[in-house]
Each structure stands twice: as structure tokens, then as C-alpha cells.
TIKE-601635 format. One record per residue (C-alpha): z, y, x. Coordinates in steps of 0.02 Angstrom, whole numbers, plus 50000, padded with zeros to 5 digits. Each point is the difference from the previous one (the first is absolute). Layout:
# TIKE-601635
w: Z v: Y u: X $
...
//
This chain:
# TIKE-601635
w: 46211 v: 50864 u: 47978 $
w: 49906 v: 49996 u: 49835 $
w: 50004 v: 49841 u: 49896 $
w: 49894 v: 49951 u: 49850 $
w: 50079 v: 49909 u: 49854 $
w: 49926 v: 49940 u: 49836 $
w: 50071 v: 50153 u: 49913 $
w: 49979 v: 50146 u: 50122 $
w: 49997 v: 50053 u: 50182 $
w: 50169 v: 50032 u: 50078 $
w: 50071 v: 50050 u: 50170 $
w: 50130 v: 49910 u: 50105 $
w: 50078 v: 50056 u: 50163 $
w: 50157 v: 49955 u: 50099 $
w: 50155 v: 50105 u: 49969 $
w: 50034 v: 50109 u: 50154 $
w: 50186 v: 49970 u: 49974 $
w: 50011 v: 49809 u: 49990 $
w: 49823 v: 49932 u: 50012 $
w: 49999 v: 49925 u: 49825 $
w: 49839 v: 50021 u: 49898 $
w: 49991 v: 50153 u: 49886 $
w: 49864 v: 49997 u: 49867 $
w: 49908 v: 50141 u: 49911 $
w: 49914 v: 49945 u: 49840 $
w: 49945 v: 50175 u: 49948 $
w: 49885 v: 50113 u: 50099 $
w: 50102 v: 50148 u: 49934 $
w: 50161 v: 49940 u: 50082 $
w: 50046 v: 50096 u: 50158 $
w: 50181 v: 49943 u: 50020 $
w: 50094 v: 49836 u: 49984 $
w: 50173 v: 49928 u: 50023 $
w: 50011 v: 49841 u: 50104 $
w: 50078 v: 49864 u: 49891 $
w: 50087 v: 49924 u: 50151 $
w: 50079 v: 50143 u: 50100 $
w: 49985 v: 50144 u: 49872 $
w: 49904 v: 50109 u: 50123 $
w: 49896 v: 50136 u: 49919 $
w: 49824 v: 49998 u: 50072 $
w: 49845 v: 50108 u: 49981 $
w: 49825 v: 49930 u: 50011 $
w: 49892 v: 50072 u: 50140 $
w: 49832 v: 49914 u: 49989 $
w: 50025 v: 49816 u: 50039 $
w: 50174 v: 50024 u: 50075 $
w: 50171 v: 50051 u: 49935 $
w: 50123 v: 50127 u: 50067 $
w: 50188 v: 49991 u: 49967 $
w: 50074 v: 50160 u: 49927 $
w: 50178 v: 49946 u: 49959 $
w: 50105 v: 49877 u: 49904 $
w: 50018 v: 49990 u: 49811 $
w: 50165 v: 49994 u: 49908 $
w: 50040 v: 49844 u: 49898 $
w: 49937 v: 49989 u: 49821 $
w: 50124 v: 50013 u: 49858 $
w: 49981 v: 49857 u: 49878 $
w: 49935 v: 50074 u: 49837 $
w: 49990 v: 49828 u: 49916 $
w: 49824 v: 50042 u: 49945 $
w: 49888 v: 49860 u: 49932 $
w: 49866 v: 50070 u: 50117 $
w: 49976 v: 49949 u: 50180 $
w: 49872 v: 50015 u: 50140 $
w: 49834 v: 49911 u: 49971 $
w: 50024 v: 49986 u: 49812 $
w: 49829 v: 50022 u: 49918 $
w: 49943 v: 50072 u: 49835 $
w: 49862 v: 50093 u: 49909 $
w: 49985 v: 50181 u: 49944 $
w: 49850 v: 50051 u: 49892 $
w: 49924 v: 49830 u: 50044 $
w: 50012 v: 50039 u: 50187 $
w: 50104 v: 49882 u: 50111 $
w: 50138 v: 50068 u: 50111 $
w: 50130 v: 49933 u: 50122 $
w: 50170 v: 50076 u: 50039 $
w: 49998 v: 50027 u: 50188 $
w: 50145 v: 50120 u: 50031 $
w: 50146 v: 50095 u: 49926 $
w: 50094 v: 50161 u: 50029 $
w: 50181 v: 50023 u: 49947 $
w: 50063 v: 50176 u: 49965 $
w: 50166 v: 50080 u: 49956 $
w: 50038 v: 50161 u: 49908 $
w: 50156 v: 50079 u: 49924 $
w: 49993 v: 49889 u: 49846 $
w: 49970 v: 49833 u: 50087 $
w: 49857 v: 49901 u: 50077 $
w: 49829 v: 49931 u: 49953 $
w: 49859 v: 49895 u: 50075 $
w: 49814 v: 50029 u: 50013 $
w: 49885 v: 49851 u: 50029 $
w: 49836 v: 50025 u: 50093 $
w: 49856 v: 49910 u: 49911 $
w: 49841 v: 49960 u: 50098 $
w: 49859 v: 50004 u: 49873 $
w: 49841 v: 49950 u: 50091 $
w: 50032 v: 50026 u: 50185 $
w: 49944 v: 50181 u: 49989 $
w: 50120 v: 50072 u: 49871 $
w: 50188 v: 49993 u: 49976 $
w: 50105 v: 50041 u: 49848 $
w: 50187 v: 50014 u: 49966 $
w: 50098 v: 49896 u: 49875 $
w: 50164 v: 50091 u: 49973 $
w: 50148 v: 50001 u: 49882 $
w: 50004 v: 50133 u: 49864 $
w: 50165 v: 50010 u: 49904 $
w: 50011 v: 49812 u: 49983 $
w: 49812 v: 49978 u: 49974 $
w: 49858 v: 49996 u: 50127 $
w: 49861 v: 50122 u: 50043 $
w: 49841 v: 49953 u: 50095 $
w: 49929 v: 50149 u: 50096 $
w: 49850 v: 50036 u: 50111 $
w: 49974 v: 50138 u: 50130 $
w: 49939 v: 50157 u: 49913 $
w: 49900 v: 50144 u: 50075 $
w: 50058 v: 50171 u: 49940 $
w: 49869 v: 50134 u: 49971 $
w: 50124 v: 50135 u: 50047 $
w: 50140 v: 50012 u: 50126 $
w: 50168 v: 49938 u: 49939 $
w: 50127 v: 50142 u: 49991 $
w: 50163 v: 50002 u: 50096 $
w: 50121 v: 49873 u: 49928 $
w: 50126 v: 50138 u: 49957 $
w: 49872 v: 50080 u: 49883 $
w: 49989 v: 49844 u: 49890 $
w: 50157 v: 50020 u: 49895 $
w: 50052 v: 49864 u: 49879 $
w: 49929 v: 50038 u: 49827 $
w: 49862 v: 50114 u: 50065 $
w: 49819 v: 49964 u: 49955 $
w: 49853 v: 50005 u: 50119 $
w: 49824 v: 49929 u: 50014 $
w: 49910 v: 49893 u: 50128 $
w: 49817 v: 49951 u: 49989 $
w: 49988 v: 50071 u: 49823 $
w: 50147 v: 49897 u: 49934 $
w: 50161 v: 50084 u: 49940 $
w: 50165 v: 49926 u: 50062 $
w: 50185 v: 50030 u: 49976 $
w: 50116 v: 49989 u: 50151 $
w: 50115 v: 49853 u: 49957 $
w: 50102 v: 49989 u: 50161 $
w: 50022 v: 50086 u: 50168 $
w: 50104 v: 49897 u: 50121 $
w: 50042 v: 49995 u: 50185 $
w: 49973 v: 49821 u: 50058 $
w: 50017 v: 49898 u: 50161 $
w: 49915 v: 49842 u: 50061 $
w: 50137 v: 49871 u: 50033 $
w: 49895 v: 49845 u: 50040 $
w: 49826 v: 49923 u: 49996 $
w: 49914 v: 49832 u: 50012 $
w: 49825 v: 49934 u: 50028 $
w: 49847 v: 50110 u: 50028 $
w: 49990 v: 50179 u: 49942 $
w: 49868 v: 50136 u: 49979 $
w: 50132 v: 50129 u: 50052 $
w: 50176 v: 49996 u: 50069 $
w: 50115 v: 50150 u: 49971 $
w: 50127 v: 50034 u: 50137 $
w: 50153 v: 49891 u: 49971 $
w: 50145 v: 50098 u: 49927 $
w: 49912 v: 50170 u: 49998 $
w: 50015 v: 50087 u: 49829 $
w: 49845 v: 50061 u: 49912 $
w: 49956 v: 50056 u: 49825 $
w: 49919 v: 49887 u: 49871 $
w: 49936 v: 50084 u: 49841 $
w: 49956 v: 49901 u: 49845 $
w: 49887 v: 50077 u: 49868 $
w: 49954 v: 49922 u: 49834 $
w: 49865 v: 50034 u: 49871 $
w: 49995 v: 49980 u: 49811 $
w: 49869 v: 49862 u: 50026 $
w: 50123 v: 49887 u: 50092 $
w: 49944 v: 50044 u: 50177 $
w: 50123 v: 50011 u: 50145 $
w: 49956 v: 50109 u: 50150 $
w: 50113 v: 49983 u: 50152 $
w: 49998 v: 50124 u: 50145 $
w: 50082 v: 49938 u: 50161 $
w: 50041 v: 50140 u: 50122 $
w: 50026 v: 49890 u: 50154 $
w: 49827 v: 50055 u: 50059 $
w: 49904 v: 50164 u: 49999 $
w: 49909 v: 50015 u: 49886 $
w: 50108 v: 49894 u: 49884 $
w: 49939 v: 49828 u: 49951 $
w: 49948 v: 49985 u: 49817 $
w: 50002 v: 49841 u: 49893 $
w: 49944 v: 49983 u: 49818 $
w: 50051 v: 49855 u: 49890 $
w: 50048 v: 49928 u: 49832 $
w: 50136 v: 49887 u: 49933 $
w: 49968 v: 49813 u: 50011 $
w: 50088 v: 49843 u: 49939 $
w: 50031 v: 49867 u: 50131 $
w: 49940 v: 49865 u: 49880 $
w: 49833 v: 50091 u: 49982 $
w: 49970 v: 49998 u: 50189 $
w: 49980 v: 49809 u: 49999 $
w: 50115 v: 49988 u: 50152 $
w: 50015 v: 49840 u: 50100 $
w: 50106 v: 49960 u: 50152 $
w: 50153 v: 50089 u: 49929 $
w: 50172 v: 49978 u: 50073 $
w: 50085 v: 49839 u: 49948 $
w: 50146 v: 50040 u: 49885 $
w: 50103 v: 49860 u: 50077 $
w: 49972 v: 50072 u: 50174 $
w: 50087 v: 50164 u: 49964 $
w: 50162 v: 50016 u: 50096 $
w: 50138 v: 50069 u: 49894 $
w: 50110 v: 50026 u: 50154 $
w: 50081 v: 50170 u: 49999 $
w: 49965 v: 50034 u: 49817 $
w: 50181 v: 49971 u: 49950 $
w: 50145 v: 50108 u: 50056 $
w: 50174 v: 50055 u: 49950 $
w: 50021 v: 50155 u: 49893 $
w: 50059 v: 50144 u: 50112 $
w: 50120 v: 50057 u: 49863 $
w: 50085 v: 49841 u: 49935 $
w: 49939 v: 49862 u: 50116 $
w: 49922 v: 49893 u: 49863 $
w: 49838 v: 49907 u: 50043 $
w: 49839 v: 50092 u: 49954 $
w: 49828 v: 49917 u: 50002 $
w: 49837 v: 50097 u: 50010 $
w: 49862 v: 49909 u: 49904 $
w: 49851 v: 50115 u: 50025 $
w: 49918 v: 50062 u: 50159 $
w: 49960 v: 50168 u: 49921 $
w: 50182 v: 50041 u: 49957 $
w: 50064 v: 50166 u: 50068 $
w: 50162 v: 49999 u: 49899 $
w: 50111 v: 49866 u: 49924 $
w: 50165 v: 50000 u: 49906 $
w: 50149 v: 49887 u: 50032 $
w: 50035 v: 49894 u: 49846 $
w: 50186 v: 49997 u: 50041 $
w: 50040 v: 50185 u: 50022 $
w: 49837 v: 50084 u: 49936 $
w: 49977 v: 50098 u: 50163 $
w: 49822 v: 50059 u: 50038 $
w: 49948 v: 49940 u: 50174 $
w: 49860 v: 50084 u: 50100 $
w: 49880 v: 49874 u: 50080 $
w: 49873 v: 50122 u: 50073 $
w: 50062 v: 49972 u: 50178 $
w: 50010 v: 49811 u: 49984 $
w: 50155 v: 49894 u: 49979 $
w: 50040 v: 49965 u: 50181 $
w: 50097 v: 50158 u: 50032 $
w: 50124 v: 50111 u: 49910 $
w: 49958 v: 50011 u: 49815 $
w: 50021 v: 50160 u: 49904 $
w: 50072 v: 49979 u: 49826 $
w: 50063 v: 50099 u: 49852 $
w: 50128 v: 49942 u: 49873 $
w: 49964 v: 50000 u: 49813 $
w: 50130 v: 50007 u: 49864 $
w: 49984 v: 49982 u: 49811 $
w: 49859 v: 49871 u: 50005 $
w: 49869 v: 49992 u: 49862 $
w: 49969 v: 49826 u: 49930 $
w: 49812 v: 49964 u: 49985 $
w: 49943 v: 49919 u: 49837 $
w: 49885 v: 49887 u: 50102 $
w: 50098 v: 49930 u: 50149 $
w: 49930 v: 50022 u: 50176 $
w: 49918 v: 49836 u: 50052 $
w: 49935 v: 49959 u: 49826 $
w: 49817 v: 49944 u: 49988 $
w: 49883 v: 50033 u: 49854 $
w: 49818 v: 49989 u: 49945 $
w: 49917 v: 50168 u: 49964 $
w: 49815 v: 50042 u: 49987 $
w: 49949 v: 49830 u: 50064 $
w: 50107 v: 50001 u: 50158 $
w: 50170 v: 49933 u: 50051 $
w: 50116 v: 50142 u: 50051 $
w: 50172 v: 49998 u: 50079 $
w: 50126 v: 50141 u: 49974 $
w: 50046 v: 50049 u: 50178 $
w: 50076 v: 50172 u: 49972 $
w: 50078 v: 50110 u: 49867 $
w: 50039 v: 50185 u: 49994 $
w: 50078 v: 50114 u: 49871 $
w: 49937 v: 50178 u: 50000 $
w: 50046 v: 50162 u: 49913 $
w: 49887 v: 50146 u: 49956 $
w: 50012 v: 50179 u: 49938 $
w: 49863 v: 50123 u: 49956 $
w: 50000 v: 50164 u: 50100 $
w: 50108 v: 50128 u: 49911 $
w: 50074 v: 49867 u: 49884 $
w: 50177 v: 49929 u: 50003 $
w: 49962 v: 49840 u: 49905 $
w: 49996 v: 49850 u: 50117 $
w: 49918 v: 49834 u: 49957 $
w: 49993 v: 49832 u: 50086 $
w: 49886 v: 49851 u: 50022 $
w: 49990 v: 49838 u: 50100 $
w: 49865 v: 49935 u: 50115 $
w: 49977 v: 49818 u: 50052 $
w: 49903 v: 49968 u: 50160 $
w: 49890 v: 49845 u: 49974 $
w: 49915 v: 49897 u: 50136 $
w: 49853 v: 49881 u: 49999 $
w: 49937 v: 49929 u: 50165 $
w: 49817 v: 50038 u: 49965 $
w: 50016 v: 50156 u: 49892 $
w: 50136 v: 50088 u: 50098 $
w: 50128 v: 50109 u: 49911 $
w: 50006 v: 50072 u: 49823 $
w: 50131 v: 50089 u: 49897 $
w: 50069 v: 49952 u: 49830 $
w: 50069 v: 50162 u: 49927 $
w: 50134 v: 49998 u: 49864 $
w: 50016 v: 50168 u: 49911 $
w: 50069 v: 50043 u: 49829 $
w: 49826 v: 50026 u: 49930 $
w: 49938 v: 49829 u: 50058 $
w: 49955 v: 49882 u: 50141 $
w: 49852 v: 50019 u: 50118 $
w: 49924 v: 49905 u: 50147 $
w: 49929 v: 50109 u: 50138 $
w: 49950 v: 49989 u: 50183 $
w: 49956 v: 50124 u: 50138 $
w: 49823 v: 50067 u: 49994 $
w: 49888 v: 49993 u: 50153 $
w: 49918 v: 50167 u: 49959 $
w: 50074 v: 50166 u: 49949 $
w: 49959 v: 50067 u: 49826 $
w: 49935 v: 50177 u: 49981 $
w: 50129 v: 50109 u: 49913 $
w: 49967 v: 50165 u: 49911 $
w: 50079 v: 50150 u: 50086 $
w: 50117 v: 50022 u: 49852 $
w: 50051 v: 49817 u: 50007 $
w: 49952 v: 49977 u: 49817 $
w: 49879 v: 49857 u: 50033 $
w: 49942 v: 49880 u: 50135 $
w: 49838 v: 49902 u: 50024 $
w: 49989 v: 49830 u: 50084 $
w: 49853 v: 49880 u: 50009 $
w: 49911 v: 50101 u: 49865 $
w: 50144 v: 49999 u: 49874 $
w: 50092 v: 50160 u: 49948 $
w: 50189 v: 49991 u: 49977 $
w: 50107 v: 50132 u: 49914 $
w: 50167 v: 50050 u: 50074 $
w: 50150 v: 49939 u: 49901 $
w: 50146 v: 50054 u: 50109 $
w: 50042 v: 50090 u: 50162 $
w: 50174 v: 49979 u: 50075 $
w: 50109 v: 49981 u: 50154 $
w: 50053 v: 49820 u: 50033 $
w: 50143 v: 49925 u: 50100 $
w: 50041 v: 49819 u: 50045 $
w: 50180 v: 49962 u: 49952 $
w: 50016 v: 49812 u: 50029 $
w: 49899 v: 49863 u: 50085 $
w: 50010 v: 49811 u: 50019 $
w: 49891 v: 49873 u: 50090 $
w: 49864 v: 50027 u: 50131 $
w: 49875 v: 50143 u: 50016 $
w: 49844 v: 50025 u: 50106 $
w: 50043 v: 50183 u: 50024 $
w: 50158 v: 50079 u: 50067 $
w: 50100 v: 50028 u: 49841 $
w: 50158 v: 50103 u: 49992 $
w: 50121 v: 50046 u: 49864 $
w: 49973 v: 50184 u: 49960 $
w: 49814 v: 49993 u: 50048 $
w: 49912 v: 50142 u: 49908 $
w: 49821 v: 50034 u: 49946 $
w: 49900 v: 50104 u: 49877 $
w: 49906 v: 49896 u: 49871 $
w: 49862 v: 50027 u: 49873 $
w: 49959 v: 49869 u: 49867 $
w: 49829 v: 49991 u: 49916 $
w: 49930 v: 49890 u: 49862 $
w: 49834 v: 49957 u: 49919 $
w: 50038 v: 49887 u: 49853 $
w: 50095 v: 49852 u: 50070 $
w: 49939 v: 50036 u: 50178 $
w: 50127 v: 50086 u: 50112 $
w: 49991 v: 50101 u: 50159 $
w: 50144 v: 50070 u: 50103 $
w: 50012 v: 50118 u: 50147 $
w: 50150 v: 50006 u: 50115 $
w: 50019 v: 50127 u: 50139 $
w: 50125 v: 50002 u: 50142 $
w: 50006 v: 50103 u: 50159 $
w: 49875 v: 49896 u: 50101 $
w: 49905 v: 49903 u: 49870 $
w: 49908 v: 50011 u: 49834 $
w: 49986 v: 49834 u: 49908 $
w: 49916 v: 49948 u: 49838 $
w: 50025 v: 49847 u: 49889 $
w: 49896 v: 49939 u: 49854 $
w: 50024 v: 49867 u: 49867 $
w: 50026 v: 49975 u: 49815 $
w: 50133 v: 49979 u: 49868 $
w: 50061 v: 49824 u: 49963 $
w: 50085 v: 49929 u: 49847 $
w: 50187 v: 49971 u: 50019 $
w: 49989 v: 49826 u: 49923 $
w: 49868 v: 49954 u: 50130 $
w: 50117 v: 50055 u: 50140 $
w: 50144 v: 49895 u: 49932 $
w: 49887 v: 49849 u: 49980 $
w: 49923 v: 50021 u: 50173 $
w: 50170 v: 49982 u: 50085 $
w: 50062 v: 49866 u: 49878 $
w: 50131 v: 50116 u: 49926 $
w: 49950 v: 49977 u: 49817 $
w: 50184 v: 49978 u: 49955 $
w: 50026 v: 50182 u: 50052 $
w: 49840 v: 50070 u: 49925 $
w: 50096 v: 50122 u: 49889 $
w: 50068 v: 50079 u: 50159 $
w: 49821 v: 50031 u: 50059 $
w: 49950 v: 50103 u: 49846 $
w: 49965 v: 50183 u: 50035 $
w: 49951 v: 50157 u: 49906 $
w: 49816 v: 49949 u: 49990 $
w: 50039 v: 49850 u: 49891 $
w: 49924 v: 50019 u: 49827 $
w: 50081 v: 49915 u: 49848 $
w: 49838 v: 49910 u: 49956 $
w: 50081 v: 49833 u: 49966 $
w: 50131 v: 50081 u: 49890 $
w: 49869 v: 50093 u: 49901 $
w: 49909 v: 49838 u: 49966 $
w: 50152 v: 49936 u: 49905 $
w: 50011 v: 50152 u: 49885 $
w: 49918 v: 50011 u: 49830 $
w: 49866 v: 50131 u: 49960 $
w: 50116 v: 50095 u: 49884 $
w: 50133 v: 50015 u: 50135 $
w: 49874 v: 50065 u: 50126 $
w: 49933 v: 50131 u: 49877 $
w: 50178 v: 50056 u: 49962 $
w: 50037 v: 50021 u: 50186 $
w: 49842 v: 50104 u: 50023 $
w: 50047 v: 50114 u: 49853 $
w: 50176 v: 50026 u: 50070 $
w: 49929 v: 50045 u: 50171 $
w: 49880 v: 50128 u: 49923 $
w: 50141 v: 50082 u: 49901 $
w: 50110 v: 50009 u: 50157 $
w: 49859 v: 50080 u: 50099 $
w: 49975 v: 50133 u: 49865 $
w: 50186 v: 50039 u: 49999 $
w: 50007 v: 50013 u: 50189 $
w: 49848 v: 50112 u: 50007 $
w: 50082 v: 50125 u: 49883 $
w: 50164 v: 49998 u: 50095 $
w: 49930 v: 50036 u: 50171 $
w: 49889 v: 50143 u: 50047 $
w: 49952 v: 49926 u: 50169 $
w: 50014 v: 49836 u: 50094 $
w: 50040 v: 49983 u: 50186 $
w: 49919 v: 49858 u: 50095 $
w: 50103 v: 49881 u: 50104 $
w: 49955 v: 49856 u: 50113 $
w: 50061 v: 49824 u: 49965 $
w: 50127 v: 49962 u: 50134 $
w: 49927 v: 49827 u: 50021 $
w: 49823 v: 50060 u: 50027 $
w: 50006 v: 49991 u: 50187 $
w: 49897 v: 49869 u: 50085 $
w: 50061 v: 50010 u: 50175 $
w: 49877 v: 49940 u: 50130 $
w: 50087 v: 49976 u: 50166 $
w: 50041 v: 50071 u: 50170 $
w: 49906 v: 49903 u: 50131 $
w: 50084 v: 50080 u: 50148 $
w: 49834 v: 50008 u: 50092 $
w: 49841 v: 49916 u: 49946 $
w: 49885 v: 50013 u: 50150 $
w: 49856 v: 49876 u: 49988 $
//
């Protein structure tokens, strides 16, 4: 039967499996999962037909839950359903948002952030999924996109009411395309023609959400286990974690299949000691961040034999998601994954994102050599990618390409003293200094005569060097790499 409420008209009918009431708050919803017996039902007019039984949800420890409400572009919405998917790199959740009874959107995770998407009508037929190779560019509805990921995914569970319900466990392709204006276009090949959804990045705090999951109600059961290598206790602190390291033996443990079964692991020797310990909290750019992961990486330019290294700290803030604090010899930087995909010149010499042009600084092959802490992607020692680093003044942009994914990060340089102060490590601030540090304070203590003398000496040395060398070969600073990250799959 149809029922009127103060907010909108909704439908309620008895579950054909157990007789309990099943409600439909959105006119776009065709399927639902009975909250009592987990039967999957399809709406047929004023009655429901049972089509099967849904698998149990995995607890993603999300702050979101059914019937939470919020606002997007000043329009109210209610979360009425969710779909949980798995792919080679892990799992993710999509929440179904009923906007006004007639439209539904999707609030989904995007590399530790969130994207709000709406159904999108394509003006041309979507090509076969195999034709959309990672890194390729294409256009839909007059907008140019870069293919960011091409994954085979499976529905593993669902809850609430849904505008569509892919067959449980059947693999299908999901293609994610991104534009240089920050747009995300997802093509889901569980139907023919494929479903298309267009969205942008959002911050949970900007959605004015109410009715969120109570922090104290989260069950931490099953989030601790014994290391499969040494037997020491290991505790997983974040729902998004796909990998974690044992603090006792440094083994990397794969969490992509959950922690109830046999855990794959890989031993690590010769550990690298992070300057900022994992677990430390600090205040950067107006937000409180916690260091949840650390990785040391090595790079080498194609055709070169000179290797260089840098460190990356994975930072977490509940409302802002994940960011990366990068420690390279030429300075510190704070970056985070971009929602869109910059446009890169065919030669790779420059990239454009959100109207700003960045010039390429370095291009190199990168490899992860040591990790510690928790990571929201499946990290492995020996993980390889090809990277390009771009800059426009203090603004930074980085591309990282692996076999199945193309990811971009953007951010800016940050003063080393500010990093030390942020994490209350002022006593070690000298250890934070890098190649970008200028001796301004020292110069202020010198007299004018001394400064003039130094300038004269430098000019004389330059003249001597110019007469002794007929040509000068360029070389890249080994610390100039700003590494980005490997997300291990960033669908939605």
C-alpha cells in the first residue's frame, strides 16, 4: 500500500518470505532487502516478489547508516540503501541517497574521500569495457575524460532499498573516468547498456549529515587477531584498511579477504625507522591528522642507474579522509588524491588541472621497499609504478600509473619547521631540514661587507668554471621526487 508522510509518499508491503513490513521511500527503488529475514524482493505494483536471499553485510565501520539525512546543493536527501562490492584490491560501499522521492544518487568512497554521483545519460553508446584501457582518453557528452581504473567487481551484499540490484557474486566491469575539472564518470557494466553516474568529491562535514552511526555503538569484535607470522597481537583501527604491518616482526598482512580466515603475509627485513612515529597526531592546515601508515620508496629514471629514495606518511582525519606527507631530499609536501584527472600533454612535459598549468619536473620508475602501519589499499613490498612529478610554483601535482589504475595527487610544499612543530617534534627540527631550506636566518646575522665579499667570490668562481668547461650536462636532484601513492584500486 501507499502511505503519505510529512516528508514524502512511500510504499510498504509485507515481505513474501517472512511477512514483515518492507518499505520503499523512493519511487526509483525496484528492489529491497528485508531487514528481518534478508530476503531479496522486487516490487511489482503494490506487491513484492521474493527473488532470493542476501548474504550478510561486512562491517565497514562507516559513520554512515541507513536513514541518515543530509543536504547536497541545498537539496535534502536520505540514505535508504547500500551495496557492498569486492574487487581484486579489496572492498567498498555505495550508499543509495533518495533525493526527493523521484531521484536517487550514490554516495560512495573515493580513495579515502567521498563522491556524490547522480545517474547520467550518455549521448553516445558506451564502448566495450575492454576498449577503455587505463590511461586512455575519451569523450562523453562533449567532456574529455581519462580512464583512471578498469576493474572486475562483484556484489557481495546489500541492504535497504535499491534502484538496481546486480546479480550476487557475478563479476562485471566497472570503469572509472576522470576529467581535469574534477568530474568522476563511472560506467557499470552489470546492465546493457552500462549504467552511467557522474559526480564530484564531497566532504562529509559539508553534507550536514544527521543520524550518523554512534561511535560508541561500533563493535570492535573481530578487529584484533594474531599475526600469522609471529603470533603477536595485531589490532586494525580503520575500516578502510586493506593492509597492516605487525609491529613485532614487521610482516605485511593482507586484509582484503577479511580477518576471519587464513591471512596472507610477507616478511620484511632491514626496517626503516620513520622520523615521525606511526600513531603520532599533529595539526596541519587547520585539521588534526594522525599518522596511520609509513612507506619508504625508491626511484630511478628510465635509462639511469642513479637511485634515490623518499618517505611517505599516510595521514588520516575522520572528516577529510586520507592525505600524504611526503619527505624528499628537496623538501616536504602535503598532498592528497585528486577527484579528477589532469590533462597531460602527449610528451608529458606539462599537465593542466582545474585551470592551472604544471611543468614536469621528473619522470621515473618507483618501487615500495618498506611499509609500516595501516593502508586503505593493498600495499606490498616491491610494488612498482611509473611516476611523473609536476610543479607550478609551490603547487605540486603527481601522476602514478600501475597496471590497472592511473592515480593523481595534488598539494603544495610545506616548510620543514612547520612539520616538526605540527607533530610536536621541535626538539628534532634540525632532522627535518631538507635541501629546500634557505639560510635566510644566517644571512640576517652577517654584515653588509661580508655579504658583498661572498657575492664577489661567487662571481669569480663562476667565471673560472665557465672557462674550464666547454659544456655542462644537466642532472636531476636525487631528492626531487614527490611520490604520490599506489591506491591499489580507487573505484568510486
